[in-house]
C-alpha atoms as one frame of an Amber mdcrd trajectory, in Angstrom:
protein
  10.859  50.588  10.005   7.998  53.112  10.589   4.650  52.213  11.714   3.127
  54.044   8.731   5.029  51.886   6.270   4.682  48.400   5.726   6.752  46.193
   3.336   5.450  42.690   2.850   8.451  40.299   3.153   9.442  36.676   4.222
   6.598  34.704   5.880   4.204  37.646   5.411   4.089  37.211   1.530   3.227
  33.718   2.026   0.305  34.699   4.224  -0.556  37.388   1.730  -0.482  34.778
  -1.143  -2.845  32.519   0.984  -5.193  35.078   1.602  -5.237  36.284  -2.186
  -6.103  32.853  -3.240  -8.667  32.290  -0.710 -10.505  35.552  -1.751 -10.377
  34.387  -5.507 -11.877  31.053  -4.494 -14.846  32.365  -2.393 -15.468  35.219
  -4.824 -15.686  32.497  -7.782 -17.678  30.240  -5.226 -20.350  33.032  -4.895
 -20.189  34.603  -8.314 -18.549  37.756  -7.521 -16.512  39.431 -10.276 -13.374
  41.582  -9.577 -13.460  45.284 -10.440 -10.016  46.985 -10.560 -10.140  50.845
 -10.367  -7.619  53.513 -10.744  -5.279  54.458  -7.961  -5.717  58.045  -9.131
  -9.045  59.454  -8.473 -11.215  62.810  -8.746 -10.978  64.761  -5.262 -14.628
  65.873  -6.016 -15.897  61.979  -5.823 -14.903  62.223  -1.952 -16.680  65.512
  -1.000 -20.169  63.887  -0.992 -18.549  61.037   0.949 -17.369  63.482   3.692
 -20.824  65.089   3.833 -22.208  61.978   5.398 -19.706  61.602   7.843 -20.196
  62.451  11.588 -16.443  62.484  12.064 -15.358  64.748   9.330 -16.330  67.767
   7.304 -15.682  69.015   3.728 -13.180  71.354   5.361 -11.248  68.469   6.476
 -10.704  66.975   2.883  -7.356  68.251   2.539  -6.370  66.482   5.801  -7.482
  63.090   4.668  -6.212  62.878   1.242  -3.080  62.976  -0.571  -3.331  65.242
  -3.691  -1.083  64.678  -6.694  -0.489  68.252  -7.136  -1.798  71.404  -4.858
  -3.346  73.054  -8.024  -5.391  70.183  -9.283  -8.486  67.890  -8.393  -6.524
  64.495  -8.504  -5.708  62.532  -5.614  -4.492  58.947  -4.403  -7.456  56.565
  -3.808  -8.433  56.869  -0.020 -10.965  53.849  -0.328 -12.570  51.577  -2.545
 -16.354  51.910  -2.600 -16.764  55.343  -4.236 -14.264  54.404  -7.000 -16.528
  51.430  -7.822 -19.668  53.716  -7.877 -18.140  55.816 -10.135 -17.832  53.235
 -12.728 -20.271  51.655 -15.124 -21.011  49.029 -12.485 -23.707  51.238 -11.116
 -25.425  51.716 -14.419 -25.551  48.024 -14.999 -26.808  47.465 -11.400 -30.241
  49.327 -12.227 -30.694  46.565 -14.911 -29.288  43.579 -13.017 -27.805  43.270
  -9.490 -23.820  43.355  -9.743 -22.055  41.231  -7.202 -18.443  42.824  -7.287
 -15.301  42.899  -5.231 -12.180  45.191  -5.163  -8.810  44.671  -3.671  -5.598
  47.108  -3.727  -3.739  49.892  -2.254  -5.539  52.923  -0.340  -4.023  56.056
   0.856  -4.949  58.160   3.957  -3.141  61.380   4.993  -4.937  61.595   8.407
  -2.940  58.424   9.500  -0.251  58.808   7.099  -0.410  55.278   5.633  -0.999
  53.240   2.897  -3.108  50.198   3.451  -4.524  47.317   1.347  -8.234  46.887
   1.377 -10.667  44.315  -0.010 -14.088  45.029  -0.295 -17.207  42.931  -1.355
 -20.295  44.468  -2.352 -23.831  43.773  -4.034 -25.364  46.590  -5.946 -28.922
  46.698  -7.249 -30.360  44.593  -4.693 -32.400  45.692  -1.663 -33.729  42.483
  -0.429 -32.823  40.664   2.890 -31.489  37.927   0.623 -28.390  40.040  -0.358
 -27.799  41.060   3.285 -27.847  37.507   4.423 -25.572  36.375   1.269 -22.852
  38.997   2.461 -22.786  37.823   6.069 -22.527  34.038   4.793 -19.821  34.911
   2.404 -17.836  36.733   5.064 -18.214  34.065   7.679 -17.134  31.449   5.199
 -14.257  33.429   4.068 -13.004  34.100   7.512 -13.280  30.672   8.541 -11.225
  29.475   5.432  -8.351  31.513   6.475  -8.280  30.147   9.921 -10.597  32.555
  11.874 -13.265  29.801  12.723 -14.162  31.661  15.806 -14.629  35.093  14.103
 -17.492  36.581  16.102 -20.425  38.242  13.814 -21.953  41.377  15.694 -25.222
  43.041  14.023 -27.222  45.975  14.762 -29.791  48.139  12.854 -29.245  52.094
  12.187 -32.976  51.905  10.915 -33.916  54.250   8.195 -34.296  58.049   7.585
 -37.587  57.772   9.268 -36.488  56.229  12.587 -32.775  56.962  12.999 -33.086
  60.803  13.471 -35.367  60.294  16.396 -32.729  57.823  18.007 -29.955  60.272
  17.377 -31.952  63.134  19.330 -32.836  60.949  22.059 -29.214  59.954  22.560
 -28.063  63.682  22.374 -30.733  64.690  24.955 -29.633  61.653  27.221 -26.025
  62.844  27.042 -26.788  66.561  27.234 -28.571  66.023  30.506 -25.721  64.365
  31.970 -22.685  66.210  31.101 -21.006  65.322  34.440 -20.698  61.796  33.326
 -18.703  62.682  30.347 -14.976  63.471  29.768 -14.245  66.943  28.325 -13.689
  65.549  24.691 -17.406  63.947  24.678 -18.708  67.370  26.581 -17.939  69.200
  23.277 -18.162  66.311  20.823 -21.846  65.618  21.400 -22.945  68.811  20.147
 -21.785  67.736  16.728 -21.818  63.975  16.959 -23.467  62.327  20.088 -22.211
  59.125  18.689 -18.454  60.168  19.562 -18.988  58.720  22.972 -18.703  55.391
  21.450 -15.320  55.978  20.068 -14.169  57.366  23.484 -11.693  55.281  25.318
 -12.214  56.889  28.775 -13.500  54.432  31.022 -16.199  56.349  32.619 -17.630
  57.471  29.269 -17.627  53.656  28.133 -19.695  52.614  31.020 -22.052  55.549
  30.998 -22.495  54.919  27.303 -23.866  51.431  28.073 -26.670  53.432  29.703
 -27.851  55.393  26.747 -30.588  54.977  24.317 -29.922  52.412  21.645 -31.005
  52.413  18.120 -32.888  49.305  17.844 -35.132  50.870  20.581 -36.413  53.248
  18.083 -36.833  51.157  14.885 -40.070  52.025  12.912 -42.387  49.043  12.393
 -40.797  48.402   9.095 -37.265  48.491  10.158 -38.126  46.220  13.153 -39.692
  43.626  11.146 -36.828  43.676   8.834 -34.410  43.302  11.718 -36.383  40.523
  13.189 -36.312  38.505   9.729 -32.524  39.186   9.666 -31.957  37.608  12.984
 -34.258  34.815  12.149 -32.651  33.802   8.880 -29.206  33.913  10.679 -30.443
  31.487  13.410 -32.128  29.164  10.983 -28.892  28.857   8.987 -26.829  28.175
  11.802 -24.753  31.405  11.580 -23.619  32.339  15.018 -24.055  36.006  15.906
 -24.764  38.583  18.743 -26.726  41.760  18.854 -24.281  44.596  19.591 -26.613
  47.668  20.107 -23.651  49.895  20.399 -22.170  48.968  17.150 -22.121  52.432
  15.254 -21.057  53.535  11.864 -19.934  57.046  11.792 -21.344  57.764   8.307
 -24.964  58.908   7.939 -25.291  56.941   4.704 -25.590  53.499   6.672 -29.398
  52.030   7.029 -30.696  49.126   8.163 -28.380  46.446   8.912 -24.666  47.178
  10.150 -22.043  44.618  11.256 -18.803  43.628  11.994 -16.655  40.498  12.475
 -14.383  40.464  15.263 -11.530  37.982  16.789 -10.963  37.722  20.459  -7.883
  36.545  21.957  -7.619  36.547  25.868  -8.855  39.912  26.622  -8.202  41.518
  23.417 -10.954  42.033  20.682  -9.763  43.040  17.327 -12.399  44.133  14.579
 -11.222  42.363  11.467 -14.164  43.656   8.980 -16.862  46.173   8.846 -20.209
  46.659   6.650 -23.717  47.332   6.471 -26.360  48.579   4.004 -25.208  51.916
   2.250 -28.262  52.671  -0.187 -27.913  56.388   0.756 -24.332  56.736  -0.421
 -25.020  54.907  -3.738 -27.899  56.791  -4.462 -25.985  60.171  -3.714 -22.965
  59.353  -5.744 -24.716  57.810  -8.897 -27.665  59.880  -8.906 -29.617  56.581
  -9.412 -32.257  54.638  -7.324 -29.489  52.162  -6.504 -29.199  49.815  -3.344
 -25.961  48.589  -1.828 -24.721  46.213   0.922 -21.225  44.987   1.501 -18.334
  45.049   3.750 -14.507  45.360   3.662 -11.231  44.465   5.257  -7.676  45.778
   5.780  -5.496  42.767   4.588  -2.342  44.160   6.629  -4.271  43.835   9.762
  -5.473  40.375   8.737  -1.933  39.294   8.387  -1.046  40.605  11.710  -4.172
  38.928  13.490  -3.079  35.856  11.850   0.317  36.136  13.265  -0.760  37.256
  16.644  -3.135  34.350  17.300  -0.881  31.575  15.551  -3.722  30.803  13.001
  -0.981  30.475  10.090  -3.013  28.087   7.984  -1.093  24.697   7.096  -1.558
  25.389   3.523   0.910  27.907   3.434   3.559  25.792   5.298   5.243  24.691
   2.170   7.465  21.734   2.205  10.792  22.913   1.541  14.056  21.493   0.830
  17.275  23.638   1.716  20.591  22.456  -0.056  23.921  23.339   1.345  27.646
  22.605   1.205  30.060  22.430   4.228  33.155  22.263   1.500  34.156  24.087
  -1.712  33.538  23.077  -5.370  30.159  21.519  -4.966  28.446  23.963  -7.257
  27.643  21.632 -10.210  26.157  18.982  -7.962  24.133  21.345  -6.106  22.729
  22.855  -9.168  22.044  19.446 -10.562  20.227  18.198  -7.417  18.125  21.725
  -7.144  17.276  21.234 -10.790  15.892  17.760 -10.229  13.697  18.647  -7.271
  12.462  21.662  -9.149  11.598  19.153 -12.029   9.561  17.332  -9.733   7.880
  20.381  -8.327   9.545  20.278  -5.145  10.434  23.741  -3.312  14.196  23.559
  -3.137  16.380  26.448  -1.882  19.856  26.755  -2.338  22.352  28.120   0.510
  24.664  30.381  -1.424  27.400  30.492   1.067  29.363  27.521   2.467  28.286
  26.751   6.031  31.241  25.391   8.314  30.480  21.936   9.601  30.699  23.164
  13.381  27.720  26.078  12.322  25.414  23.365  10.642  23.281  22.712  13.583
  22.816  26.439  14.137  22.114  26.860  10.801  19.259  24.388  10.831  17.928
  25.639  13.958  17.577  29.030  12.568  16.103  28.350   9.128  13.547  25.764
   9.971  13.211  24.021   6.598  11.558  20.494   6.183  14.591  19.018   4.773
  18.484  19.610   4.448  20.646  18.146   1.985  24.243  18.666   2.791  27.320
  18.170   0.694  30.189  16.926   2.562  33.549  16.096   0.831  34.019  12.884
   2.709  30.493  11.641   1.646  30.657  13.021  -1.846  33.811  10.679  -2.457
  31.304   7.497  -1.948  28.556   9.322  -4.241  26.475  10.343  -0.999  25.217
  13.403   0.957  23.463  13.697   4.232  19.722  14.576   4.515  18.260  16.050
   7.779  14.477  15.880   8.061  12.410  18.032  10.474   8.978  16.965  11.101
   7.637  20.152  12.999   4.190  18.495  13.374   5.377  15.863  15.610   8.726
  17.439  16.828  10.967  14.858  15.169  14.388  15.011  13.536  15.809  12.364
  11.517  19.443  12.032  10.046  20.484   9.787   7.409  23.178   9.402   4.550
  21.965   8.479   1.065  23.340   7.895  -2.421  22.669  10.842  -4.723  20.610
   8.508  -7.015  18.192   7.909  -4.044  17.607  11.541  -3.597  13.924  11.856
  -4.925  12.828   8.520  -3.433  13.929   9.929   0.129  12.477  13.442  -0.488
   9.136  12.046  -1.597   8.721   9.536   1.074   9.705  12.323   3.673   7.352
  14.733   2.326   4.522  12.197   2.574   5.394  11.307   5.978   5.519  15.054
   6.911   2.181  15.526   5.330   2.645  18.751   3.456
């Protein structure tokens, strides 16, 4: 399978269902409403987006998006926020703050991939309250899906008055020390001094830690706002660290910017990014609109869950596998499966006969909770074999039981396994 394509199958779909359910639960808890936008969008919508990028230009538009046809202005949606801003949500937010979220496939040509993005945003509220609410929601959501140690990192980009001075100081500092930079950073700082923070060269990384930082150039208003943010986070018991090198590569971010990360051994993975993007909201809508939010990639979240072994207990569904080691068992297998399904017990029928000498291997490979095995010698007595796996306690139990006692035994086993 190509690294640029991703099909959701087997265990991944169970994790996917779990994440989707947790998204719905947390959105309902906080009063956010879902907005579903078209996958087909206008290219013109994204030109303004690129004007604010320190990494791209308008000329790179064709390299970033998938056009439907070369001669029209329609494309596949590359991200979700602009599509939301292009709806009536923005007009409603002028009258009353709008708490919304979106989820769905996005398409990026520069990395030749489709990915599933979720975004949570508040439009029409410019108070510190909305900033904190977004951070609280994000922390609770990640804890709910098993990332209880997710680290919140915060920084401030300041405002249009103080941030340009920081960029000037950073550029001057880097320009005065060109020998400390790799070739790419030497040429890159002319257009974008922040490019040093995306460089993977060890020398550039270390040198970047000595450069000026944005929070050192905050104006009085931005400094007081950032102090209040830190105070409220501390008083609410939200664990966070200040990361002065946390940079967003779009000019429209102002005030608070943040990310959430997971650290496993020596590997750090960013699982979500966000901040306040009033400038973008105003530019796209032509309205005095404020906005704050964050987004994450579901495909990446699933990968992290699997990498760190954080598969939640809720998606480990109690499962009964029904199989036969002899022929002519179809009717009894279907009757037993039907009874289990009637009692809302997940039951999977193994379509092929499993030879007696292959049963142990089959059980080891499939790892279901219970196996109901139809053997010809036992069926003559009105019985079958039941093998149960208690993975939590690493126990395997085997017994023969009458067909009439199946539900009683299955119910008891499910309670014992605690699923």
